[in-house]
NUTI-10074 format. One record per atom (N, C-alpha, C): x, y, z; residue in one letter. Coordinates in steps of 0.001 Angstrom, whole numbers, plus 524288, in hexadecimal, padded with zeros to 5 digits. Example, Ala and Ser with C-alpha at 12.3 -4.5 7.8 and 13.67 -1.06 7.14 Angstrom:
REM residues 2
833867E9C681E78A;8300C7EE6C81E78A;833907F31C81E78A;832327F73681BA8S;835667FBDC81BE4S;832648001E81EBES;
***
This chain:
REM residues 241
8341211AEEB7C1CM;834BB1180BB784BM;8392111460B79EBM;83DDE11255B7F98R;83E4010EB7B80FER;83AB3109F3B8065R;835EF109E7B7E8FN;8340F10405B7E8EN;82E5A10858B7A9BN;8313710644B74D0P;82CFD107EBB6FE5P;827AA10746B702BP;825F9103C6B7179R;8211A0FF9FB7465R;81F8810392B7739R;81FB510619B7C39H;81EBC10984B7ED6H;81FA410CF5B80A0H;81FFF11278B7B5FP;8254311528B7B86P;820AC119A6B80B5P;8221E11C3BB84FAV;81FE211F88B884DV;81FF31258BB87EBV;81B7912907B87F8L;81D7D12D84B87F2L;8207E1309DB8C72L;8254713139B8BCDT;8287E135B5B9169T;8275713A30B91B9T;8268D13EE9B8C23K;8257714469B8E32K;820D814666B8818K;8219A147C3B896FT;81DAD14E59B86E7T;81F9C15305B85B6T;81FD7155D5B8215F;8210315B8DB828CF;81EA415E69B7EB9F;81E2A16116B8000T;818F61655FB7D6CT;81D0216D2EB7D66T;81A9216EE1B7A49L;81AD5173EFB7C0BL;8165017691B7B18L;8179917CBAB7E73P;8145317EC0B7F26P;81474181D0B75FEP;80B89182D0B737CN;80C4F184B3B7091N;8123B181E0B6A35N;812E717D3FB6A91D;8166C17BAEB6837D;816E6172AEB6973D;80FD81734BB65B0N;80E9C16E6DB6300N;80D1416D98B60A3N;8108D16BEFB5C95Y;8114516B3CB58C5Y;818641677BB55FDY;8172A161B5B5880W;81BF2161B4B5736W;81A8F15C32B54DFW;81E7C15E36B4F7CN;81DD315993B4AEEN;8238415790B499CN;8275915673B4B4AG;82B7A1506CB49E1G;82F0415251B50B7G;830A314F2BB4FE6V;8366314E38B55E8V;83A0D14B2CB5400V;83F1514B7AB55C9W;843F814852B53DFW;8487A14895B592CW;8484C14307B5970A;84D781445FB5CEEA;851F1144C4B5BDEA;8550A14859B5C47K;85B6C145D6B5E1FK;85D87144DEB609EK;8635E14335B631DG;8635C1429CB68E0G;8616214395B6C8BG;86176148CFB708CD;85F9F14937B7443D;85A2014E20B7464D;8588D14F7EB6C74A;8585115116B6C5FA;850F51504BB68C7A;84E51153D0B690EL;84B201516DB6655L;84730155EBB64B4L;8458715688B5D81Y;844E815B16B5C00Y;8420815AC4B5905Y;83BD615CECB5B3DV;8379415D25B5CE9V;835E116368B569AV;830A815FD1B5573A;830CC164A0B4FA1A;82BBE16982B5214A;82C2316D17B5163S;826C41701AB527AS;8252E1718DB50D4S;81ED71746DB5108G;81CC2176D2B4BC3G;81D0617CE1B4DC8G;8207317E75B514BA;81F7E18363B568BA;823071849EB5513A;82742181ECB5768T;82DBC183ACB58CDT;83190182F4B557AT;831C017EFCB5488G;832C417BCFB4F2AG;8383917707B5220G;83C2C174BFB51D7V;83D7317147B54CDV;83C5017100B5AC4V;83C8016D82B5DD8L;83E6F16EC3B6132L;8434C16A33B635CL;8467616CB8B6761V;847F8167DEB688BV;848ED1665AB6FABV;84996162DDB6FF6F;8477716029B728BF;84CCB15D4BB767CF;84F3315D26B7AB1D;8545A1599BB7EBAD;8506E1546AB7FC5D;8512214FCFB7CF0I;84F1814AEEB7FB9I;8535E14866B8061I;855EC14AADB837FS;85B8D14522B85DES;857F214459B8A62S;854AD146CBB8E33T;85169142BCB8F6ET;84B4B1418AB8C82T;84B5713CEBB8C24P;847E813DCEB86CAP;840EE13F2CB88B1P;83FEA13BEDB8DA4A;83BAF13DA4B91E9A;83AAC14134B91F2A;83D6B1468CB92B2N;83D7214B08B928DN;83FBC14ED3B8E7AN;83DB4150ADB8B6CP;841A9153DCB884DP;840C115A56B8891P;843E615BAFB88CBV;843881610CB88BFV;846E216461B82F4V;8427216987B8452L;8407E16BCEB7ECDL;8471116EF9B7FFEL;849681704BB7ACEI;850341719DB7BC6I;84D38175D1B78A5I;84C481771FB73ADR;84C3317BEDB6FF4R;847E817A62B69C5R;846D018024B6A31N;8448617D8BB637AN;8497C1809CB60CDN;8469C17D77B59A9L;84BE11805AB5663L;8460C18170B5185L;8495C18555B4F14P;84E04187FDB4E63P;8509D18D6DB5271P;84B6A18D59B5458G;84BF9192E8B58F9G;84AAD19868B556BG;8498119C3EB58C5G;847B41A06CB55FDG;8418719E26B5467G;83BDA1A1F0B50E7P;838E41A130B50F7P;83853199F4B4EB6P;83484198A1B52E2P;8320C192BDB5298P;82F2719040B4BE9P;831ED18EC6B4B01I;830C518A80B45EBI;82C77186CFB4474I;8298E18606B424AN;826FB1800EB4149N;82A1B17D34B3E96N;82B0117765B4258V;82F0B173B4B3F24V;82B0516E12B40F1V;829F116A44B3C88H;8252D168B3B3BE6H;827FF1623EB3C93H;82D8215FE3B3BEFT;830D815C04B3D61T;8377D15D0FB3CA3T;839431590BB3E32V;83D1915B18B3FF3V;8405B15532B3FB6V;8457315489B3CC6F;84A101503BB3AF1F;84DDF14EE1B3B14F;8505314B81B403BV;8549E14AF4B3F90V;8580714870B3B40V;85B8E1480EB3A8BE;8604414537B3987E;86630145C2B3993E;86800142F4B3CF2G;86CA114471B3DCCG;86CCA146A1B41ADG;870B714D16B3F0FD;870D41528FB448BD;86EC11569BB4290D;86B3B15507B3C05R;867EC1593DB3AA5R;85FD1159EDB3E3DR;85F9E15C6CB3F22L;85AD415BCFB3FF7L;857D415EB4B3BB1L;855D91607EB38CBY;84FDC15EC5B35A9Y;84B22162B3B3664Y;8497F165B1B3658A;844EB1683FB3A52A;8429A16B4AB3390A;83C3A16828B350DM;838A0169B3B2EC5M;8339716F46B327CM;835D117283B2E40S;8324D17720B334BS;82E2517911B2F3ES;82BDF17AD1B2B9DP;826B817AEDB2950P;825D718199B29D3P;825BC183F9B2D75S;82405188D0B2E94S;8295C18B39B33AAS;82B0018FABB32D5P;8275A1934DB2EDCP;82A9219504B28CEP;82FE0190AAB2829N;8334E19198B2400N;832B618B27B222BN;82FE81883FB2129A;82EFA1831EB1EC4A;835B01814BB1DE2A;838AF17FF0B21D0E;83D5717FDCB213EE;84040179DEB2592E;8453F17656B235EV;846B91732AB2631V;84BC1175C9B2A86V;8499D17586B2F23L;84F4F1764DB326EL;852E917205B33C8L;8579D175B7B3532I;85D3C16FD7B3201I;85FB21710EB36BBI;8603116EF8B3B0FF;863BF16E11B3F6EF;8681516A92B4071F;86C3416D2AB446CD;86FE516849B4479D;86D1916622B49C4D;86EF216216B4CF8V;86D6A160A8B508EV;86FFB15ADFB5447V;8759A15CC2B5215S;8788D1595DB53C3S;87B3015D52B59A1S;879F015C8AB5B5CA;8787215E08B5ED2A;870DC15E13B61E7A;86EAA15BADB629DP;8691B15A69B609DP;8651C15DC5B6434P;8657716192B697DQ;863F2161E1B6B0BQ;8648016990B699EQ;867BC1688DB6818S;86B9116FB7B63FFS;86A9316FF0B60CFS;865DD16DE5B5E67P;8671017089B5837P;867BF17404B569AP;86B431755AB500BV;86C27179C6B4D34V;86B9E17A9AB4734V;8693317D57B46EEL;8652E17E6CB42E6L;86ADB18086B3E81L;869E417B86B3B47L;86BA317BB1B343BL;86B1217E2CB2FE2L;8655E17D99B3164N;863E518153B2A86N;85E5118183B2C7DN;858681837CB2B5BR;855D0182A7B2885R;85579183E8B214BR;8533917FFAB2074V;8515617E91B1A6BV;84C111804DB18EAV;84AF818277B1614V;84523182C4B11C7V;8459517F65B0D4EV;8429017B95B093BV;843EF17AC8B07DAV;83FE317DFEB00A8V;8428418162AFF24P;83F8918333AFAB6P;83BB918240AF78FP;836C3182F0AF9D1E;8315B18151AF809E;82F071848AAFAD6E;829E218817AF757R;8268918968AFA93R;82387186FEAFE31R;822911829AAFC2DY;81BA618029AFFDAY;8201117B1CB01E3Y;81BE5179F4B07ABG;81F13175DEB0B43G;820BF176A1B0F89G;823461757DB129BY;8271817618B1638Y;82A1117150B196EY;82D6616FA7B1D60P;82DDE16A0FB1B51P;82B7B16853B20E6P;829C51656BB201FD;825EB161C8B2385D;828BD15D0BB29BDD;82BB215AD0B224AD;82D3415504B275BD;834BD152C7B2262D;837DF15268B2606A;83E65151E7B2223A;83EAB14AF9B259CA;842A614B66B2135F;845FD14683B245AF;84BD214788B2092F;8501814790B22D8A;854B81486AB2198A;855EE14301B2042A;8597314379B1B81Y;85AE513AFBB1CCBY;85F4E13E9DB1826Y;8660813B56B197FQ;86AE713CD4B17AEQ;86C9F1410EB157AQ;86BE414535B168AG;86C8414972B1459G;86A8614EDEB10AFG;862A514B4EB1189R;85EE914CE2B0EB4R;85A2C14FA2B1351R;858D0152DAB138AL;85371152D3B15B2L;84F2D1533BB118AL;84C1214FCDB130BY;847D714E85B0FBDY;840F314FACB1281Y;83EBE1565BB107BV;83C7C15897B13B3V;8367C15848B1247V;833BF156BCB13CAN;82EF2155C8B11ACN;82B5215E3CB123CN;82AEC15EBBB0E19H;82A51163F8B0E4EH;8247B16541B0EB1H;8200E162B3B0DA6T;81C6616246B0E3DT;8181A1648DB08BCT;8183F165DBB07F4D;813911681FB0269D;816BA16BB3AFE76D;81CE216BE0AFEC2S;81FCD169C6AFB8AS;8231916534AF9FES;822E41617CAFC58G;8235015D5EAFC00G;829C015A98AFF9DG;82BEF15740AFC0CY;83236152CBAFEBDY;835AB155B8AFF02Y;83867156E0B023DF;83D1D15A46AFFF2F;8439E15668B0140F;847E315749AFE74I;84B8D153E0B0254I;84EB8157F1B0006I;8521015A68B066CL;8562815F22B049BL;85BEF15BCAB08A7L;8601A15D1BB04B6D;8649415AEDB06CAD;866B315F6DB0C85D;866CF15E54B0E46V;8698D16046B1455V;86E8815EF2B1626V;870B315CF8B124DA;87550159D1B1529A;87AAF16115B14D8A;8781916425B13B6N;87C39168FAB14C9N;876AF16C4DB17A6N;875DF16D73B1C05V;8718016EAAB1D5EV;872531746FB1D54V;877DA17688B1D00D;8754017C8BB1AA8D;874F517C55B14E5D;8755B1792BB1032N;872E61799DB0B88N;86E98174BCB0BE4N;86A0717473B0CB7V;8658F172D3B0B97V;8634C17316B0874V;861C316F21B0309Q;8616B17031AFE8CQ;85C4C16A8FAFD88Q;857C616DF0AFB8AV;853FA1685DAFAD9V;858AB16597AF441V;8576A16034AF5CEV;8596315D39AF03BV;854C815C25AEED5V;84F0615995AEE72G;84B491579DAEC21G;844FC15A52AEDD3G;8417315810AEC5FR;83D6E15766AF02ER;839081538AAEA6ER;83824152E7AEE96Y;8312815175AEE2FY;82C7B150BBAEC4CY;8292315231AEAA6A;8246C15265AEABFA;820FC15030AE808A;81B2115255AE853F;8166F14DC5AE7EAF;813F015234AE703F;80F0314F39AE47BD;8094215130AE2B2D;8087F1521EAEC16D;8037D1551EAECBEL;8033A15846AF172L;807AC15705AF477L;807BC1571CAF4F3Q;80ED315789AF839Q;80D1E15A1AAFD5DQ;80E0815781B027BY;80EEE1589BB087CY;8136E1546AB097EY;8176E155EDB09D4S;81C5D152D9B0AF5S;81DC115298B1106S;81A6F14E84B1379H;81BC314DFDB1866H;81EBE14D7FB1D26H;823131490FB1A79A;823C114842B1E0CA;829E914271B1A38A;82CB91418DB1EC0N;8314513D86B1A5AN;834A2139D7B1DEAN;8358B13531B1A1CA;83C7613195B1AD0A;83D4813186B190FA;8454B13051B1734V;8464C12FB8B159CV;84C3D12BC3B177AV;84CA212735B12EAG;84F42122F3B1338G;852241218FB0EA0G;856E811D03B0F8BT;8579811BC5B097ET;8574D117BDB0B77T;856B0113C8B05B0F;8537710DCEB03C9F;8549A10C97AFFD1F;8580A10826B01D7A;85995105F1AFBFDA;85DBD108E2AF98AA;8604810D52AFBAAG;8611F11181AF838G;8600811546AF8E6G;85C05115BAAF6D5R;8583F11A10AF54DR;856C711D83AFA6AR;8569F1229AAF901T;85653125F4AFC3FT;84E05125FEAFCF5T;84D531243DAFF83I;84650123DFAFE88I;8434B12934B033CI;840E912B08B0504A;83CE312F72B057FA;837C312C81B0491A;8376C12E87B0BF5F;8313E12B99B0C18F;82E861338EB0C83F;82B5913333B09F4E;827231395BB0C04E;8218F13A22B0DE6E;820C113B28B0F75G;81B7413A86B1112G;818F813F73B10A0G;8136614279B0F89G;811441441AB0E7EG;80D6214585B1306G;80A8F1499EB1331E;8063814AC7B15E3E;800C414E60B1297E;7FC5814C26B14E5Q;7F94514EB0B1259Q;7F52914D20B115CQ;7F0D314AA6B0D90S;7EE9414759B0CAES;7F04A14530B0714S;7EFCA14176B06CAG;7F25313CB2B02E1G;7F99513C59B03BDG;7F88E13D8EB06FFA;7FFAB13C85B06E5A;8021C13681B07F6A;8064F1383CB045AH;80A8A13200B056DH;80D0013279B090AH;8108712CC1B0858L;8169D12C8EB0884L;8185B12B13B03CAL;81D3A12DDCB02A2R;81E9B12CE5AFD3AR;82443129FBB00D0R;824F6128E3AFC99V;82BC312771AFB4EV;82F2E1283EAF6A9V;8329F12A29AF624L;8369912D59AF225L;83C2A12CC9AF3B3L;83E6B12C0DAEE75D;84378128F5AEE12D;8457312E47AED87D;849A412DEDAF1ACV;84A9613743AF1F3V;8520013453AF0E3V;854AE130EFAEEAAS;85A5F12F2BAEFC8S;85B60132C4AE972S;85722136E8AE627S;858BA13A4AAE465S;8580813FBDAE4AAS;8580614067AEB94P;8561814569AED5CP;85488148F4AE9D2P;85566149DAAE6F4T;854A114D67AE1CDT;8519B14DA7ADECFT;84E4214755ADE5FQ;8493C144B2ADB04Q;844EF14038ADEF4Q;8454014066AE197P;8401413F41AE6CEP;83C3913C8CAE344P;83C85136C6AE338R;83653136F6AE185R;834B41309FAE5D4R;8304C13350AE4C5E;82C0812CD1AE533E;82C711294AAE64DE;82D441246FAE899I;82BD011EA6AE73BI;829D611CC9AE9C8I;8256E11D78AEC27A;822CC11BBAAEF29A;8204911D7DAF2E1A;81B8311E31AF424Y;8176D11F80AF840Y;813AA11D33AFBA5Y;8105811D6CAFF42F;80EDD11B77B0183F;80A0911F79B0442F;8073912073B02C7N;802BB12389B03D6N;7FF8F1214DB0710N;800501256BB0D81T;7FE75123FEB11B4T;7F9D5123F6B1302T;7F5F8129FFB0F77Y;7F329128E7B1044Y;7EC7C125B7B0F5EY;7EB8E126C5B11B1N;7E534123F5B0FE8N;7E218126A8B11BCN;7DC9112554B0FE2E;7D7D912BA1B12DEE;7D6C512709B16CAE;7D69A122AAB15F9T;7D1D0121F2B1AB0T;7D4101216CB1E95T;7D9531226FB1E07D;7DA4912276B24D0D;7DA1F1264CB292BD;7D9A71240DB2AE0A;7D5A3128E4B325CA;7D7CE12D4FB3139A;7D6B813162B31BFF;7D76B13788B32E6F;7DAF11391AB2CC0F;7DB56138ADB287CR;7DE6013967B24B2R;7D99713E08B22CER;7DCB5141F2B1E9FG;7D99B144D9B1D82G;7D87D14A2BB22D3G;7D8FF14928B249DE;7D8A614B73B2A06E;7D9B215068B2D44E;7E05D15061B28E8G;7E0F5156B7B2919G;7E61E156CAB25BAG;7E7891587BB2454L;7EAB515D3CB1E96L;7F0D115818B1D24L;7F364157A7B2379F;7F9A21541FB237FF;7F61314DDDB250EF;7F7C9149A9B203ED;7F50E147FBB21AAD;7F7DF14282B1C5BD;7FA9413EC0B1FF9G;7FFB213CDDB1CCBG;802ED13A8CB1F4BG;806C4137A7B1E14A;80DF3135E4B1E96A;80E511398EB201FA;8102813AA4B25C2I;811A014037B27CFI;8163913E82B2B72I;817BE139C7B2A6EG;81F94138F2B2ECCG;81E3D1338BB2DFBG;8231B1339AB2AD6I;8296C130C0B2A00I;82DAB12DB4B2D02I;82E6D12B1AB2D07R;832F812785B3015R;836CF12308B2A38R;839F01234CB2A03V;83BCA11F9FB2893V;8439E11EC7B2B73V;842B211B04B3016P;84645119A9B3316P;84A08115A2B3242P;84A5B11339B2F11G;84D1B111EEB2CA1G;84C331089CB2F26G;8475D108CAB321FD;8454E10324B30CAD;8430310074B2E49D;841F610050B2851G;83F721004DB24E5G;83A9510190B235FG;838F51045DB264EH;833BE1051CB240CH;832BA10CEDB2495H;8304910D79B2460V;82E1111437B23E4V;82A241146CB27C3V;82AD311768B2A69Y;82583118ADB2CE4Y;823E712060B2BA2Y;81E2F12054B2ACBV;819D61248CB2972V;8166E12503B2DF8V;816C912949B2EDDV;80FE512C2DB313CV;80C1612EE2B2F1CV;8090A12C55B2D70D;802F812D9EB2B5FD;80021130AAB2DFDD;7FE0A133EDB2DF2T;7FADA1388EB30B1T;7F6EF134B3B34C0T;7F32E131D7B3058A;7EEE712EA5B3029A;7F057127F8B3198A;7F37C12643B2EDER;7F4F012195B310CR;7F7C611F36B31EFR;7FC7212321B3619G;7FF3511F67B3A0DG;804E511F86B3744G;806D211CCAB3A23L;80CFA11B7BB3767L;80BEF1172BB350BL;80F8511607B2F9EL;80EE411324B2A2AL;8154311111B2C2EL;814A310C44B2A34I;81C9E1090FB2B25I;81BF1107E4B262DI;81FF210BCBB228CF;81E11109AAB1E90F;8260D103C2B1CDCF;824F6100D5B1913D;82B3610085B1896D;82DBD10352B1403D;83433102DFB181AE;838C81054DB1379E;837AE10138B0C76E;837A91076FB07E9P;834C01045CB049DP;83D64100FEB018BP;
***
């Protein structure tokens, strides 16, 4: 990527019987890969063109990890099964993560699909049980401080930032009729919708051919835009509110 207009593929990496990798994040000389078969794969990328697999996390019986997110010295891993939990690691030594806690949201339905960490809170997309806000400042005593529920909910991805003094979350749904919702979460116990954008057009190519459909990825990097990935429309770019 030294010339972003002409990326050069330098390496591909696969593992036998481990072919569902849904999310990645890099910190220092480590790359974390979310594996549906073996948890979090940790690679040494000190030589970027030749990544080396170090270990899988958390160790023990393999688990399904769907997405990962790094903020500071913490790695959050969202695991749909077998326990529907969020795993929190200390990654102050990037290649040697240390498990700090395993958090289960007290909800009968759904599982953590994706999450966004921001200012001591973890904003969790918990599929068909909605959108949860966790206080993770004290990693030994993680608490649910807020929840946003909506009709036919299937919360999939989100991004959070501060705009004009307000904490705003962009929450993306999945499945038919999914929306991009804009939520004011300045009061975490009472998040409320302040806007939305319906990314779903029935006339889009490939729309409705699968169960999982809609706005499945969101990033707000602080450049004045919101970037949304939709399963049929591709990359959508919005101005920040």
